[in-house]
PDB file of N, CA, C and O in Angstrom:
ATOM      1  N   MET A   1      -1.102 -21.725  -8.591  1.00  0.00           N
ATOM      2  CA  MET A   1      -2.574 -20.791  -8.892  1.00  0.00           C
ATOM      3  C   MET A   1      -3.531 -21.070  -9.632  1.00  0.00           C
ATOM      4  O   MET A   1      -3.038 -21.526 -10.664  1.00  0.00           O
ATOM      5  N   VAL A   2      -5.033 -21.057  -9.731  1.00  0.00           N
ATOM      6  CA  VAL A   2      -5.325 -21.638 -10.969  1.00  0.00           C
ATOM      7  C   VAL A   2      -5.796 -20.649 -11.642  1.00  0.00           C
ATOM      8  O   VAL A   2      -6.279 -19.625 -11.159  1.00  0.00           O
ATOM      9  N   LYS A   3      -5.626 -21.023 -13.262  1.00  0.00           N
ATOM     10  CA  LYS A   3      -5.413 -20.023 -13.785  1.00  0.00           C
ATOM     11  C   LYS A   3      -6.717 -19.478 -14.849  1.00  0.00           C
ATOM     12  O   LYS A   3      -6.771 -19.710 -16.057  1.00  0.00           O
ATOM     13  N   LEU A   4      -7.739 -18.689 -14.028  1.00  0.00           N
ATOM     14  CA  LEU A   4      -9.208 -18.607 -15.069  1.00  0.00           C
ATOM     15  C   LEU A   4      -9.061 -18.242 -16.602  1.00  0.00           C
ATOM     16  O   LEU A   4      -8.340 -17.569 -17.338  1.00  0.00           O
ATOM     17  N   THR A   5     -10.344 -19.211 -16.666  1.00  0.00           N
ATOM     18  CA  THR A   5     -10.401 -19.627 -18.708  1.00  0.00           C
ATOM     19  C   THR A   5     -10.008 -17.851 -19.063  1.00  0.00           C
ATOM     20  O   THR A   5      -9.635 -16.947 -18.314  1.00  0.00           O
ATOM     21  N   ALA A   6     -10.281 -17.887 -20.477  1.00  0.00           N
ATOM     22  CA  ALA A   6     -10.262 -16.154 -21.032  1.00  0.00           C
ATOM     23  C   ALA A   6     -11.694 -16.114 -21.524  1.00  0.00           C
ATOM     24  O   ALA A   6     -12.196 -15.031 -21.822  1.00  0.00           O
ATOM     25  N   ASP A   7     -12.279 -17.090 -21.609  1.00  0.00           N
ATOM     26  CA  ASP A   7     -14.114 -16.697 -21.650  1.00  0.00           C
ATOM     27  C   ASP A   7     -14.331 -15.688 -20.683  1.00  0.00           C
ATOM     28  O   ASP A   7     -14.818 -14.559 -20.745  1.00  0.00           O
ATOM     29  N   LEU A   8     -13.372 -17.048 -18.879  1.00  0.00           N
ATOM     30  CA  LEU A   8     -14.241 -16.115 -17.651  1.00  0.00           C
ATOM     31  C   LEU A   8     -14.137 -14.534 -17.776  1.00  0.00           C
ATOM     32  O   LEU A   8     -15.013 -13.702 -18.013  1.00  0.00           O
ATOM     33  N   MET A   9     -12.590 -14.377 -17.507  1.00  0.00           N
ATOM     34  CA  MET A   9     -12.365 -13.260 -17.253  1.00  0.00           C
ATOM     35  C   MET A   9     -13.032 -11.811 -18.580  1.00  0.00           C
ATOM     36  O   MET A   9     -13.064 -10.597 -18.379  1.00  0.00           O
ATOM     37  N   ALA A  10     -13.555 -12.739 -20.105  1.00  0.00           N
ATOM     38  CA  ALA A  10     -13.789 -12.320 -20.937  1.00  0.00           C
ATOM     39  C   ALA A  10     -15.329 -11.052 -19.722  1.00  0.00           C
ATOM     40  O   ALA A  10     -15.613 -10.111 -20.463  1.00  0.00           O
ATOM     41  N   VAL A  11     -15.585 -11.010 -19.289  1.00  0.00           N
ATOM     42  CA  VAL A  11     -16.847 -11.704 -18.893  1.00  0.00           C
ATOM     43  C   VAL A  11     -17.176 -10.490 -16.659  1.00  0.00           C
ATOM     44  O   VAL A  11     -18.043  -9.978 -15.951  1.00  0.00           O
ATOM     45  N   LEU A  12     -15.649 -10.785 -16.741  1.00  0.00           N
ATOM     46  CA  LEU A  12     -16.002 -10.458 -15.032  1.00  0.00           C
ATOM     47  C   LEU A  12     -15.379  -9.283 -15.069  1.00  0.00           C
ATOM     48  O   LEU A  12     -14.519  -9.245 -15.949  1.00  0.00           O
ATOM     49  N   ARG A  13     -15.527  -7.988 -14.234  1.00  0.00           N
ATOM     50  CA  ARG A  13     -16.158  -7.187 -14.185  1.00  0.00           C
ATOM     51  C   ARG A  13     -15.631  -6.816 -12.719  1.00  0.00           C
ATOM     52  O   ARG A  13     -16.281  -7.404 -11.854  1.00  0.00           O
ATOM     53  N   CYS A  14     -14.398  -5.810 -12.113  1.00  0.00           N
ATOM     54  CA  CYS A  14     -14.780  -4.774 -10.572  1.00  0.00           C
ATOM     55  C   CYS A  14     -15.609  -4.547 -10.588  1.00  0.00           C
ATOM     56  O   CYS A  14     -16.285  -4.018 -11.470  1.00  0.00           O
ATOM     57  N   PRO A  15     -15.954  -5.040  -9.102  1.00  0.00           N
ATOM     58  CA  PRO A  15     -17.545  -4.098  -8.475  1.00  0.00           C
ATOM     59  C   PRO A  15     -17.428  -2.703  -8.504  1.00  0.00           C
ATOM     60  O   PRO A  15     -18.343  -1.923  -8.772  1.00  0.00           O
ATOM     61  N   VAL A  16     -16.120  -2.376  -8.183  1.00  0.00           N
ATOM     62  CA  VAL A  16     -16.054  -1.352  -7.640  1.00  0.00           C
ATOM     63  C   VAL A  16     -15.738  -0.298  -8.262  1.00  0.00           C
ATOM     64  O   VAL A  16     -15.942   0.752  -7.654  1.00  0.00           O
ATOM     65  N   THR A  17     -15.026  -0.196  -9.938  1.00  0.00           N
ATOM     66  CA  THR A  17     -14.402   1.132 -10.640  1.00  0.00           C
ATOM     67  C   THR A  17     -15.653   0.187 -12.260  1.00  0.00           C
ATOM     68  O   THR A  17     -16.260   1.013 -12.942  1.00  0.00           O
ATOM     69  N   GLY A  18     -15.844  -1.175 -12.609  1.00  0.00           N
ATOM     70  CA  GLY A  18     -16.958  -1.266 -13.578  1.00  0.00           C
ATOM     71  C   GLY A  18     -15.591  -1.695 -14.835  1.00  0.00           C
ATOM     72  O   GLY A  18     -15.791  -2.179 -15.950  1.00  0.00           O
ATOM     73  N   SER A  19     -14.486  -1.406 -14.336  1.00  0.00           N
ATOM     74  CA  SER A  19     -13.567  -1.911 -15.251  1.00  0.00           C
ATOM     75  C   SER A  19     -13.142  -3.816 -15.334  1.00  0.00           C
ATOM     76  O   SER A  19     -13.382  -4.675 -14.485  1.00  0.00           O
ATOM     77  N   ALA A  20     -12.401  -3.972 -16.790  1.00  0.00           N
ATOM     78  CA  ALA A  20     -12.409  -4.993 -16.461  1.00  0.00           C
ATOM     79  C   ALA A  20     -11.234  -6.017 -16.109  1.00  0.00           C
ATOM     80  O   ALA A  20     -10.509  -5.829 -17.086  1.00  0.00           O
ATOM     81  N   LEU A  21     -10.593  -6.969 -15.343  1.00  0.00           N
ATOM     82  CA  LEU A  21     -10.366  -7.206 -13.963  1.00  0.00           C
ATOM     83  C   LEU A  21      -8.483  -8.076 -15.094  1.00  0.00           C
ATOM     84  O   LEU A  21      -8.266  -8.392 -16.264  1.00  0.00           O
ATOM     85  N   GLU A  22      -7.952  -8.082 -14.252  1.00  0.00           N
ATOM     86  CA  GLU A  22      -6.885  -8.777 -15.180  1.00  0.00           C
ATOM     87  C   GLU A  22      -5.755  -9.931 -13.836  1.00  0.00           C
ATOM     88  O   GLU A  22      -5.041  -9.448 -12.957  1.00  0.00           O
ATOM     89  N   GLN A  23      -5.882 -10.908 -14.013  1.00  0.00           N
ATOM     90  CA  GLN A  23      -4.988 -11.948 -13.513  1.00  0.00           C
ATOM     91  C   GLN A  23      -3.657 -11.326 -13.224  1.00  0.00           C
ATOM     92  O   GLN A  23      -2.969 -10.704 -14.034  1.00  0.00           O
ATOM     93  N   ASP A  24      -3.319 -11.623 -11.696  1.00  0.00           N
ATOM     94  CA  ASP A  24      -1.400 -11.615 -11.360  1.00  0.00           C
ATOM     95  C   ASP A  24      -1.109 -13.253 -10.289  1.00  0.00           C
ATOM     96  O   ASP A  24      -1.669 -14.349 -10.335  1.00  0.00           O
ATOM     97  N   GLU A  25      -0.314 -12.872  -9.668  1.00  0.00           N
ATOM     98  CA  GLU A  25       0.233 -13.908  -8.694  1.00  0.00           C
ATOM     99  C   GLU A  25      -0.110 -14.221  -7.366  1.00  0.00           C
ATOM    100  O   GLU A  25      -0.097 -15.052  -6.458  1.00  0.00           O
ATOM    101  N   THR A  26      -0.439 -13.037  -7.774  1.00  0.00           N
ATOM    102  CA  THR A  26      -1.637 -13.056  -6.073  1.00  0.00           C
ATOM    103  C   THR A  26      -3.297 -13.377  -6.267  1.00  0.00           C
ATOM    104  O   THR A  26      -4.006 -13.957  -5.445  1.00  0.00           O
ATOM    105  N   GLY A  27      -3.657 -12.914  -7.397  1.00  0.00           N
ATOM    106  CA  GLY A  27      -5.568 -12.768  -7.279  1.00  0.00           C
ATOM    107  C   GLY A  27      -5.248 -12.003  -8.917  1.00  0.00           C
ATOM    108  O   GLY A  27      -4.339 -11.952  -9.745  1.00  0.00           O
ATOM    109  N   LEU A  28      -7.144 -11.301  -8.649  1.00  0.00           N
ATOM    110  CA  LEU A  28      -7.504  -9.956  -9.610  1.00  0.00           C
ATOM    111  C   LEU A  28      -7.274  -9.332  -9.168  1.00  0.00           C
ATOM    112  O   LEU A  28      -7.142  -9.303  -7.945  1.00  0.00           O
ATOM    113  N   VAL A  29      -7.038  -8.196 -10.194  1.00  0.00           N
ATOM    114  CA  VAL A  29      -6.615  -6.482  -9.916  1.00  0.00           C
ATOM    115  C   VAL A  29      -7.634  -5.746 -11.257  1.00  0.00           C
ATOM    116  O   VAL A  29      -7.912  -6.439 -12.236  1.00  0.00           O
ATOM    117  N   SER A  30      -7.881  -5.012 -11.201  1.00  0.00           N
ATOM    118  CA  SER A  30      -8.560  -4.306 -11.649  1.00  0.00           C
ATOM    119  C   SER A  30      -7.717  -2.917 -12.991  1.00  0.00           C
ATOM    120  O   SER A  30      -6.647  -2.409 -12.656  1.00  0.00           O
ATOM    121  N   THR A  31      -8.116  -2.666 -13.831  1.00  0.00           N
ATOM    122  CA  THR A  31      -7.334  -2.222 -14.724  1.00  0.00           C
ATOM    123  C   THR A  31      -7.908  -0.765 -14.944  1.00  0.00           C
ATOM    124  O   THR A  31      -7.809  -0.235 -16.051  1.00  0.00           O
ATOM    125  N   ALA A  32      -8.560  -0.069 -13.784  1.00  0.00           N
ATOM    126  CA  ALA A  32      -9.243   1.619 -13.400  1.00  0.00           C
ATOM    127  C   ALA A  32      -9.442   1.596 -12.313  1.00  0.00           C
ATOM    128  O   ALA A  32     -10.200   0.859 -11.682  1.00  0.00           O
ATOM    129  N   PRO A  33      -7.980   3.380 -11.555  1.00  0.00           N
ATOM    130  CA  PRO A  33      -8.324   3.511 -10.580  1.00  0.00           C
ATOM    131  C   PRO A  33      -9.854   3.372  -9.699  1.00  0.00           C
ATOM    132  O   PRO A  33     -11.003   3.112 -10.057  1.00  0.00           O
ATOM    133  N   ASP A  34      -9.325   3.635  -8.605  1.00  0.00           N
ATOM    134  CA  ASP A  34     -10.616   3.241  -7.688  1.00  0.00           C
ATOM    135  C   ASP A  34     -11.278   4.757  -7.847  1.00  0.00           C
ATOM    136  O   ASP A  34     -11.061   5.163  -8.989  1.00  0.00           O
ATOM    137  N   ALA A  35     -12.050   5.755  -7.013  1.00  0.00           N
ATOM    138  CA  ALA A  35     -12.039   7.150  -6.246  1.00  0.00           C
ATOM    139  C   ALA A  35     -10.257   7.499  -5.701  1.00  0.00           C
ATOM    140  O   ALA A  35      -9.518   8.237  -6.352  1.00  0.00           O
ATOM    141  N   SER A  36      -9.860   6.837  -4.486  1.00  0.00           N
ATOM    142  CA  SER A  36      -8.434   6.925  -4.261  1.00  0.00           C
ATOM    143  C   SER A  36      -7.231   6.923  -5.383  1.00  0.00           C
ATOM    144  O   SER A  36      -6.060   7.220  -5.148  1.00  0.00           O
ATOM    145  N   GLY A  37      -7.537   6.696  -6.101  1.00  0.00           N
ATOM    146  CA  GLY A  37      -6.375   6.590  -7.252  1.00  0.00           C
ATOM    147  C   GLY A  37      -5.183   5.504  -7.396  1.00  0.00           C
ATOM    148  O   GLY A  37      -4.035   5.498  -7.838  1.00  0.00           O
ATOM    149  N   ASN A  38      -6.233   4.422  -6.676  1.00  0.00           N
ATOM    150  CA  ASN A  38      -5.711   2.667  -6.794  1.00  0.00           C
ATOM    151  C   ASN A  38      -6.163   1.436  -7.414  1.00  0.00           C
ATOM    152  O   ASN A  38      -7.340   1.094  -7.520  1.00  0.00           O
ATOM    153  N   LEU A  39      -5.087   0.756  -7.841  1.00  0.00           N
ATOM    154  CA  LEU A  39      -6.125   0.089  -8.300  1.00  0.00           C
ATOM    155  C   LEU A  39      -6.682  -0.918  -6.973  1.00  0.00           C
ATOM    156  O   LEU A  39      -6.331  -0.615  -5.833  1.00  0.00           O
ATOM    157  N   VAL A  40      -7.551  -2.102  -7.207  1.00  0.00           N
ATOM    158  CA  VAL A  40      -8.910  -3.032  -6.828  1.00  0.00           C
ATOM    159  C   VAL A  40      -8.634  -3.962  -6.935  1.00  0.00           C
ATOM    160  O   VAL A  40      -8.774  -4.425  -8.067  1.00  0.00           O
ATOM    161  N   HIS A  41      -7.896  -5.127  -5.544  1.00  0.00           N
ATOM    162  CA  HIS A  41      -7.267  -6.045  -5.682  1.00  0.00           C
ATOM    163  C   HIS A  41      -8.008  -7.432  -5.234  1.00  0.00           C
ATOM    164  O   HIS A  41      -7.562  -7.549  -4.093  1.00  0.00           O
ATOM    165  N   TYR A  42      -8.830  -8.501  -5.431  1.00  0.00           N
ATOM    166  CA  TYR A  42      -9.812  -9.085  -5.204  1.00  0.00           C
ATOM    167  C   TYR A  42      -8.495 -10.705  -5.342  1.00  0.00           C
ATOM    168  O   TYR A  42      -7.501 -10.897  -6.043  1.00  0.00           O
ATOM    169  N   VAL A  43      -9.021 -11.322  -4.556  1.00  0.00           N
ATOM    170  CA  VAL A  43      -8.178 -12.617  -3.702  1.00  0.00           C
ATOM    171  C   VAL A  43      -9.289 -13.875  -4.751  1.00  0.00           C
ATOM    172  O   VAL A  43     -10.441 -13.517  -4.998  1.00  0.00           O
ATOM    173  N   LEU A  44      -8.750 -15.383  -5.314  1.00  0.00           N
ATOM    174  CA  LEU A  44      -9.273 -16.427  -5.645  1.00  0.00           C
ATOM    175  C   LEU A  44      -9.556 -17.436  -4.366  1.00  0.00           C
ATOM    176  O   LEU A  44      -8.740 -17.930  -3.589  1.00  0.00           O
ATOM    177  N   GLU A  45     -10.224 -17.499  -4.390  1.00  0.00           N
ATOM    178  CA  GLU A  45     -10.044 -19.212  -3.079  1.00  0.00           C
ATOM    179  C   GLU A  45     -10.997 -19.994  -4.379  1.00  0.00           C
ATOM    180  O   GLU A  45     -11.850 -19.933  -5.265  1.00  0.00           O
ATOM    181  N   GLU A  46      -9.908 -20.817  -3.520  1.00  0.00           N
ATOM    182  CA  GLU A  46      -9.712 -22.658  -4.146  1.00  0.00           C
ATOM    183  C   GLU A  46     -10.792 -22.325  -6.241  1.00  0.00           C
ATOM    184  O   GLU A  46     -11.683 -22.920  -6.846  1.00  0.00           O
ATOM    185  N   GLY A  47      -9.868 -20.999  -6.528  1.00  0.00           N
ATOM    186  CA  GLY A  47     -10.118 -20.676  -7.374  1.00  0.00           C
ATOM    187  C   GLY A  47     -11.313 -20.085  -7.798  1.00  0.00           C
ATOM    188  O   GLY A  47     -11.486 -20.312  -8.995  1.00  0.00           O
ATOM    189  N   ILE A  48     -12.331 -19.324  -7.228  1.00  0.00           N
ATOM    190  CA  ILE A  48     -13.217 -18.860  -7.330  1.00  0.00           C
ATOM    191  C   ILE A  48     -12.786 -17.337  -6.871  1.00  0.00           C
ATOM    192  O   ILE A  48     -12.233 -16.881  -5.870  1.00  0.00           O
ATOM    193  N   PRO A  49     -13.259 -16.823  -7.977  1.00  0.00           N
ATOM    194  CA  PRO A  49     -13.314 -15.176  -7.883  1.00  0.00           C
ATOM    195  C   PRO A  49     -14.528 -15.262  -6.293  1.00  0.00           C
ATOM    196  O   PRO A  49     -15.544 -15.846  -5.915  1.00  0.00           O
ATOM    197  N   VAL A  50     -13.194 -13.895  -5.679  1.00  0.00           N
ATOM    198  CA  VAL A  50     -14.138 -13.305  -4.368  1.00  0.00           C
ATOM    199  C   VAL A  50     -14.042 -12.096  -4.803  1.00  0.00           C
ATOM    200  O   VAL A  50     -13.066 -11.408  -4.506  1.00  0.00           O
ATOM    201  N   LEU A  51     -15.014 -11.652  -5.556  1.00  0.00           N
ATOM    202  CA  LEU A  51     -15.074 -10.028  -6.073  1.00  0.00           C
ATOM    203  C   LEU A  51     -16.000  -9.057  -5.398  1.00  0.00           C
ATOM    204  O   LEU A  51     -16.755  -8.286  -5.989  1.00  0.00           O
ATOM    205  N   LEU A  52     -15.805  -9.225  -3.554  1.00  0.00           N
ATOM    206  CA  LEU A  52     -16.313  -8.299  -2.681  1.00  0.00           C
ATOM    207  C   LEU A  52     -15.730  -6.800  -2.141  1.00  0.00           C
ATOM    208  O   LEU A  52     -14.758  -7.083  -1.441  1.00  0.00           O
ATOM    209  N   ALA A  53     -15.965  -4.811  -2.171  1.00  0.00           N
ATOM    210  CA  ALA A  53     -15.229  -4.764  -2.440  1.00  0.00           C
ATOM    211  C   ALA A  53     -14.591  -4.482  -0.790  1.00  0.00           C
ATOM    212  O   ALA A  53     -15.180  -4.561   0.288  1.00  0.00           O
ATOM    213  N   PRO A  54     -13.236  -4.148  -1.080  1.00  0.00           N
ATOM    214  CA  PRO A  54     -11.972  -3.973   0.449  1.00  0.00           C
ATOM    215  C   PRO A  54     -12.840  -4.010   1.075  1.00  0.00           C
ATOM    216  O   PRO A  54     -13.129  -5.182   1.320  1.00  0.00           O
ATOM    217  N   SER A  55     -13.657  -3.139   1.635  1.00  0.00           N
ATOM    218  CA  SER A  55     -14.602  -2.890   2.897  1.00  0.00           C
ATOM    219  C   SER A  55     -15.019  -3.182   2.873  1.00  0.00           C
ATOM    220  O   SER A  55     -15.609  -3.056   3.946  1.00  0.00           O
ATOM    221  N   ALA A  56     -15.859  -4.256   1.823  1.00  0.00           N
ATOM    222  CA  ALA A  56     -16.621  -5.536   3.249  1.00  0.00           C
ATOM    223  C   ALA A  56     -16.204  -7.043   3.638  1.00  0.00           C
ATOM    224  O   ALA A  56     -16.818  -7.927   4.236  1.00  0.00           O
ATOM    225  N   VAL A  57     -14.883  -6.988   3.049  1.00  0.00           N
ATOM    226  CA  VAL A  57     -13.673  -7.842   3.649  1.00  0.00           C
ATOM    227  C   VAL A  57     -13.217  -7.628   4.785  1.00  0.00           C
ATOM    228  O   VAL A  57     -12.406  -6.742   5.056  1.00  0.00           O
ATOM    229  N   ARG A  58     -13.789  -8.568   5.700  1.00  0.00           N
ATOM    230  CA  ARG A  58     -12.570  -8.169   6.977  1.00  0.00           C
ATOM    231  C   ARG A  58     -11.528  -9.349   6.902  1.00  0.00           C
ATOM    232  O   ARG A  58     -11.509  -9.987   5.849  1.00  0.00           O
ATOM    233  N   ASP A  59     -10.592  -9.733   7.986  1.00  0.00           N
ATOM    234  CA  ASP A  59      -9.394  -9.858   8.489  1.00  0.00           C
ATOM    235  C   ASP A  59      -9.834 -10.835   9.321  1.00  0.00           C
ATOM    236  O   ASP A  59     -10.260 -10.323  10.356  1.00  0.00           O
ATOM    237  N   GLY A  60      -9.947 -12.449   9.322  1.00  0.00           N
ATOM    238  CA  GLY A  60     -10.249 -12.504  10.653  1.00  0.00           C
ATOM    239  C   GLY A  60     -10.600 -13.940  10.545  1.00  0.00           C
ATOM    240  O   GLY A  60     -10.976 -14.559  11.540  1.00  0.00           O
TER     241      GLY A  60
END
């Protein structure tokens, strides 16, 4: 997986919670929970963060 730079991570925010994001082994994760108490996960596609709210993403 592509490691995002510290400069980029410093400006990225979760569009759902407004919190900072952290990179883990599968993508990005919010540092604060959403309204239902869950952390929000985002994927990286070819090293590019896809910061769409989970309800806006369709499988398929």
